[in-house]
Each structure stands twice: as structure tokens, then as C-alpha cells.
C-alpha positions, 0 to 999 in steps of 0.5 A, spaced: 500 499 500 505 504 501 501 511 504 502 516 509 500 514 516 495 519 515 492 517 510 492 509 512 489 512 518 483 515 515 482 509 510 482 505 517 476 509 519 473 510 513 472 502 512 471 501 520 464 505 518 463 500 512 464 495 516 458 497 521 454 499 515 455 492 513 454 489 519 447 493 520 444 491 513 446 483 515 442 484 521 436 488 517 436 482 512 436 477 517 430 480 521 427 481 514 428 473 513 425 471 519 419 475 518 418 474 510 412 468 509 414 466 502 419 462 500 422 466 494 423 472 498 426 468 504 431 466 499 432 473 496 434 475 503 438 469 504 442 471 498 442 479 500 446 476 508 451 472 504 452 478 499 453 483 505 457 477 509 462 477 503 462 485 503 464 485 510 470 480 510 473 483 504 473 490 508 476 486 514 481 483 511 482 490 507 482 493 515 487 488 517 492 489 512 491 497 513 492 496 521 499 492 519 502 497 514 501 502 520 505 498 525 510 497 520 510 504 519 511 505 527 516 500 527 521 503 522 519 510 525 523 508 532 
């Protein structure tokens, strides 16, 4: 990535917000899934849940990368 520490921190904050939004979407779709009466609707909500979980996983991996790079930069600066 090789960004400046401030840029990395800002990216990390933005990604953390995005993760929280994905989690909120997952919760919403899970509630809708439980309430859905028709199997077709339940399948749609299940698909949406899976998509949001994939997004969350990718964002968490990216956040981990950013945190690792920040830690590496801190070690180099000592």
C-alpha cells in the first residue's frame, strides 16, 4: 500500500464505518428473512445476507492490512 500514516489512519476510519454499515445491513436482512412468509423472499434475503457478509469479510481483511502497515510504519520510525 505504502501510504502515509495519516492517509492510512483515515482509510482505516472509513473502512471501520463501512464495516459497521455492512453489519447493520446484515442485521436488517436477517430480521426481514425471519419475517418473510414466502420462500422466494426468504431466498432473496438469504442471498443479500451472504453478499453483505462477503463485503464485511473483504473490508475486515483490508482493515487488517491497513493496521499492519501502520504498525510496520511505527516500527520503522523508531
